[in-house]
C-alpha positions as CSV (number, residue, x, y, z in Angstrom):
1,M,148.5,37.0,-161.6
2,I,146.2,35.2,-163.5
3,D,142.6,34.4,-161.6
4,K,141.5,30.7,-161.3
5,Q,138.9,31.6,-164.3
6,T,141.0,33.0,-166.6
7,L,143.9,30.6,-165.9
8,E,141.4,27.8,-167.0
9,K,140.6,29.7,-170.3
10,Y,144.2,29.5,-170.7
11,R,144.9,25.6,-170.5
12,L,141.4,25.3,-172.3
13,A,142.3,27.5,-175.3
14,G,145.7,25.4,-174.8
15,R,144.4,21.8,-174.8
16,I,142.3,22.8,-177.6
17,A,145.2,24.2,-180.4
18,A,147.6,21.6,-179.4
19,E,145.0,18.8,-180.4
20,A,144.0,20.9,-183.5
21,R,147.9,21.3,-184.3
22,D,148.5,17.4,-183.9
23,Y,145.5,16.2,-185.9
24,G,146.1,19.0,-188.5
25,A,149.9,17.2,-188.8
26,S,148.5,13.7,-189.4
27,L,146.9,15.3,-192.3
28,F,150.4,15.9,-194.6
29,K,150.1,13.8,-196.9
30,P,151.2,14.0,-200.9
31,G,148.7,15.5,-203.0
32,V,146.3,16.7,-200.0
33,R,145.2,20.6,-200.7
34,L,146.8,22.6,-197.7
35,L,143.6,24.4,-198.3
36,D,141.5,21.2,-197.2
37,V,144.2,21.0,-193.7
38,A,143.2,24.8,-192.8
39,E,140.0,24.4,-193.3
40,K,139.7,21.0,-190.9
41,V,142.0,22.3,-188.0
42,E,139.8,25.3,-188.1
43,E,136.5,23.6,-187.7
44,M,137.9,21.4,-185.0
45,I,139.0,24.3,-183.1
46,H,135.1,25.5,-183.4
47,Q,133.6,22.4,-182.4
48,K,135.8,21.5,-179.5
49,G,134.1,24.8,-178.2
50,A,137.3,27.7,-179.2
51,D,137.6,30.1,-181.9
52,I,140.6,30.4,-184.3
53,A,143.2,33.1,-183.0
54,F,144.4,33.6,-186.2
55,P,144.6,31.6,-189.7
56,V,146.1,28.4,-189.8
57,N,149.1,28.7,-191.0
58,I,150.8,26.5,-193.3
59,S,154.2,27.8,-194.8
60,L,156.5,25.5,-196.4
61,N,160.4,24.8,-196.9
62,E,161.7,28.2,-197.3
63,I,158.9,30.1,-196.6
64,A,159.2,30.5,-192.8
65,A,155.8,32.0,-191.7
66,H,152.6,33.5,-192.7
67,Y,150.9,31.4,-195.2
68,T,146.9,30.7,-195.3
69,P,145.5,29.3,-198.2
70,R,142.9,31.4,-200.4
71,N,139.3,29.7,-200.4
72,D,140.7,29.1,-203.8
73,D,143.8,27.4,-203.3
74,K,144.9,25.0,-205.2
75,L,148.5,23.9,-203.5
76,V,148.9,20.5,-202.4
77,F,151.8,18.9,-200.5
78,N,154.4,17.5,-201.9
79,K,156.3,14.5,-201.0
80,G,159.7,16.2,-199.1
81,D,157.9,19.4,-198.3
82,V,159.0,20.7,-194.9
83,A,155.9,21.9,-194.1
84,K,155.5,24.0,-190.3
85,L,151.7,24.1,-189.1
86,D,150.9,26.7,-186.9
87,V,147.6,26.8,-184.8
88,G,146.2,29.6,-183.1
89,A,143.1,29.1,-180.7
90,H,141.1,31.1,-178.2
91,V,138.2,30.9,-175.1
92,D,137.2,34.4,-175.0
93,G,139.9,36.5,-176.1
94,F,142.1,34.0,-174.1
95,I,144.6,32.7,-176.4
96,A,147.1,29.7,-177.1
97,D,149.5,29.9,-179.8
98,T,151.9,26.7,-181.3
99,A,153.6,25.4,-183.9
100,L,155.5,22.2,-185.5
101,T,156.9,20.9,-188.0
102,V,156.5,17.8,-190.3
103,E,159.0,16.7,-193.2
104,V,156.4,14.9,-195.6
105,E,157.0,11.5,-196.4
106,T,160.9,11.7,-196.3
107,N,163.7,11.9,-193.9
108,K,166.4,14.6,-194.8
109,Y,165.7,17.2,-192.7
110,T,165.6,15.3,-189.4
111,D,167.9,17.0,-187.6
112,M,166.6,20.2,-188.4
113,I,163.1,19.6,-187.1
114,K,165.1,18.3,-183.5
115,A,167.1,21.9,-183.9
116,A,164.0,23.8,-184.1
117,D,162.5,21.1,-180.8
118,E,165.2,20.6,-178.6
119,S,165.9,25.0,-178.6
120,L,162.0,25.1,-177.4
121,K,163.1,22.6,-175.0
122,T,165.7,24.6,-173.3
123,A,164.4,27.7,-173.4
124,I,161.5,26.1,-171.4
125,D,163.7,24.8,-169.6
126,I,165.0,28.2,-168.0
127,I,162.4,30.9,-168.6
128,K,161.4,31.8,-165.4
129,P,160.6,35.5,-164.2
130,G,163.1,38.0,-164.5
131,I,165.2,36.5,-166.9
132,N,167.5,38.4,-169.3
133,L,165.9,37.4,-172.5
134,S,169.2,37.9,-173.7
135,E,170.9,35.5,-172.7
136,L,167.4,33.1,-173.0
137,G,168.0,34.1,-176.8
138,K,171.8,32.6,-176.4
139,N,170.8,29.5,-175.4
140,V,168.6,28.7,-178.1
141,Q,171.2,30.2,-180.6
142,E,173.3,27.5,-179.0
143,T,171.1,24.8,-179.1
144,I,170.5,25.0,-182.4
145,K,174.2,26.0,-183.5
146,G,174.6,22.7,-181.9
147,F,172.8,20.6,-184.3
148,G,175.0,22.3,-187.5
149,F,171.8,25.2,-188.4
150,T,171.3,29.0,-187.6
151,P,168.7,30.6,-185.6
152,I,166.4,32.7,-187.3
153,D,167.8,36.4,-185.8
154,N,164.6,38.6,-186.9
155,L,161.7,35.9,-185.9
156,T,160.6,35.8,-182.2
157,G,158.3,34.6,-179.9
158,H,155.8,37.2,-178.2
159,S,153.7,37.8,-175.3
160,L,150.3,37.3,-175.3
161,Q,147.3,39.4,-174.0
162,R,143.7,39.2,-173.9
163,Y,142.5,39.3,-177.5
164,I,146.3,40.6,-178.7
165,L,148.6,38.4,-180.4
166,H,151.3,40.4,-180.0
167,S,151.3,42.3,-177.3
168,G,155.2,43.9,-177.2
169,M,157.8,41.6,-175.1
170,S,159.7,39.7,-178.2
171,I,161.2,36.2,-177.2
172,P,164.5,36.2,-179.1
173,S,166.5,33.1,-180.4
174,V,169.9,34.8,-180.6
175,P,171.3,37.4,-177.9
176,D,169.7,40.8,-178.1
177,Y,171.2,42.9,-175.8
178,L,169.0,46.1,-176.8
179,N,165.7,43.6,-174.9
180,N,165.5,45.1,-171.9
181,K,162.5,43.5,-171.2
182,R,162.0,41.0,-168.9
183,P,159.0,38.3,-168.0
184,K,156.7,38.2,-165.0
185,T,154.8,35.9,-162.8
186,G,150.9,36.2,-164.8
187,D,152.9,36.9,-168.3
188,V,151.9,34.3,-171.2
189,I,154.3,34.0,-173.8
190,A,154.7,32.1,-177.0
191,I,157.9,30.6,-177.4
192,E,159.1,29.9,-181.2
193,P,162.5,29.0,-182.6
194,F,163.3,28.5,-185.8
195,A,166.2,26.6,-187.4
196,T,167.2,26.9,-190.9
197,D,170.5,25.1,-193.3
198,G,170.1,29.3,-194.7
199,I,171.8,32.7,-193.6
200,G,169.7,32.8,-190.5
201,H,167.2,35.6,-191.4
202,V,163.9,36.0,-193.1
203,I,163.0,38.8,-196.0
204,S,159.2,39.6,-196.8
205,G,157.7,38.0,-199.7
206,K,154.4,37.9,-201.6
207,G,151.2,38.7,-199.9
208,S,150.3,35.8,-197.4
209,N,146.4,35.9,-197.2
210,I,146.9,37.1,-193.3
211,Y,145.1,40.4,-192.2
212,L,144.7,42.8,-189.8
213,C,142.4,45.3,-188.5
214,E,144.6,48.6,-188.3
215,K,144.0,51.7,-189.0
216,T,146.5,53.9,-189.9
217,I,146.4,57.8,-189.9
218,R,146.0,58.1,-193.7
219,S,142.7,56.3,-193.2
220,K,141.1,58.5,-190.9
221,F,141.0,60.8,-194.3
222,I,138.7,58.0,-196.2
223,R,135.1,59.5,-196.8
224,D,134.1,56.5,-198.6
225,K,131.2,55.2,-197.3
226,R,131.2,51.7,-198.1
227,M,134.7,51.3,-197.2
228,N,133.8,52.1,-194.0
229,I,131.2,49.7,-194.0
230,W,133.2,46.9,-195.7
231,Y,135.3,47.8,-192.5
232,N,133.2,47.7,-189.5
233,R,132.1,44.3,-190.7
234,I,134.7,42.6,-190.6
235,Y,136.1,44.6,-187.7
236,K,132.6,43.7,-186.4
237,K,133.7,39.7,-186.5
238,F,137.2,39.2,-186.2
239,G,138.2,42.5,-184.1
240,S,142.2,43.1,-183.1
241,L,143.1,39.9,-184.5
242,P,144.7,38.2,-187.6
243,F,141.8,36.9,-190.7
244,S,142.2,36.0,-193.8
245,Q,140.6,36.0,-197.2
246,R,138.8,32.6,-197.0
247,G,137.2,34.0,-193.5
248,I,135.4,37.2,-195.3
249,N,134.7,35.0,-198.7
250,N,131.1,34.1,-196.8
251,I,130.4,38.0,-196.1
252,F,131.5,39.5,-199.2
253,E,131.3,36.1,-201.2
254,N,133.0,37.3,-204.8
255,N,133.8,41.0,-204.1
256,T,136.5,39.6,-201.6
257,D,139.8,40.8,-203.7
258,I,138.4,44.4,-204.2
259,I,137.3,45.0,-201.0
260,L,140.7,43.8,-199.3
261,N,142.7,45.4,-202.0
262,R,141.3,48.4,-201.7
263,L,140.8,48.0,-197.8
264,S,144.6,47.6,-198.1
265,F,145.6,50.4,-199.9
266,S,143.9,53.0,-198.0
267,G,145.7,51.9,-194.8
268,M,142.5,50.3,-193.5
269,I,144.0,46.9,-193.0
270,K,146.9,45.3,-192.9
271,H,148.3,42.6,-195.3
272,Y,151.0,40.6,-193.9
273,P,153.8,39.2,-196.4
274,Q,155.1,35.7,-196.4
275,L,158.7,35.2,-194.8
276,V,161.1,34.1,-196.8
277,E,164.5,33.3,-195.7
278,Q,166.7,35.1,-197.4
279,K,169.5,32.8,-199.4
280,K,166.0,29.7,-199.7
281,G,167.5,28.1,-196.9
282,I,164.8,25.2,-195.4
283,V,163.4,26.3,-192.4
284,T,161.9,24.4,-189.8
285,Q,159.5,25.9,-186.5
286,K,158.3,24.6,-182.9
287,E,156.2,26.8,-180.2
288,H,154.4,26.2,-177.1
289,T,152.3,29.2,-175.4
290,V,153.9,29.0,-171.7
291,L,152.4,30.9,-168.1
292,I,155.3,32.4,-166.3
293,T,154.8,31.1,-162.9
294,E,156.9,32.0,-159.5
295,N,159.5,29.6,-160.6
296,G,159.4,28.7,-164.1
297,C,156.3,28.0,-166.3
298,E,153.5,25.7,-167.0
299,V,153.0,24.8,-170.8
300,T,149.7,24.9,-172.2
301,T,150.0,23.7,-175.1
């Protein structure tokens, strides 16, 4: 069970993340830089008294997830872009994770956006303690297919714990008969179905500009004092939560690329790839964070 103080922190994080998400979506206009939107959303989260749980993700068209702008990014929205905005906020480590999709000034993909929205509603309506998550995935899949689209089979929702964005439980959008974990009262879960007109599978693309302090066995043999100093400075600021290139730019000034490349190569940090629909299909997404209650769930975002 979640104690009252923790519950209020989850709820506050949820309100702030939702407000920042909706504010960010209102900024999606042709010619607007993705960088400007990301920075404004993150600034709003801080102004409202929370911290970012991960860099704001803005993923366009066939990129399903994992793209955040660099500090020198010139990429702008174009009319017709299908843009996913994924926002995370935390209060004292208690995380809210939420996303939506906006089609920039056109209406070609309205049904696909609705497919993601309605499949999320389906999941929220049926999730409860002890539910078979494969059955939940089947219901999400059927909802998306009912609109004529395909769910992404290898992107899932996830459980959340304090300062841990992905804490072990996966929430599928398709039947997953090997998934034997079941949510219980007090669990915190991000549910995020993706719909596509492609094949329904994502592959790794280019770098996302999103990183995580995650030392590997190989990194334990690193004896370079500078690299350990760099790692410790980053970890002090972000801990176990993801960070971006622009997020450390003010720490290291003009040396961020060299530092990130060396730390990544050494295995001291992980660089996430962009997740791209395998057949370059357009992808839509919708996400809420929920608290599992005795009879269902409470949506925080």
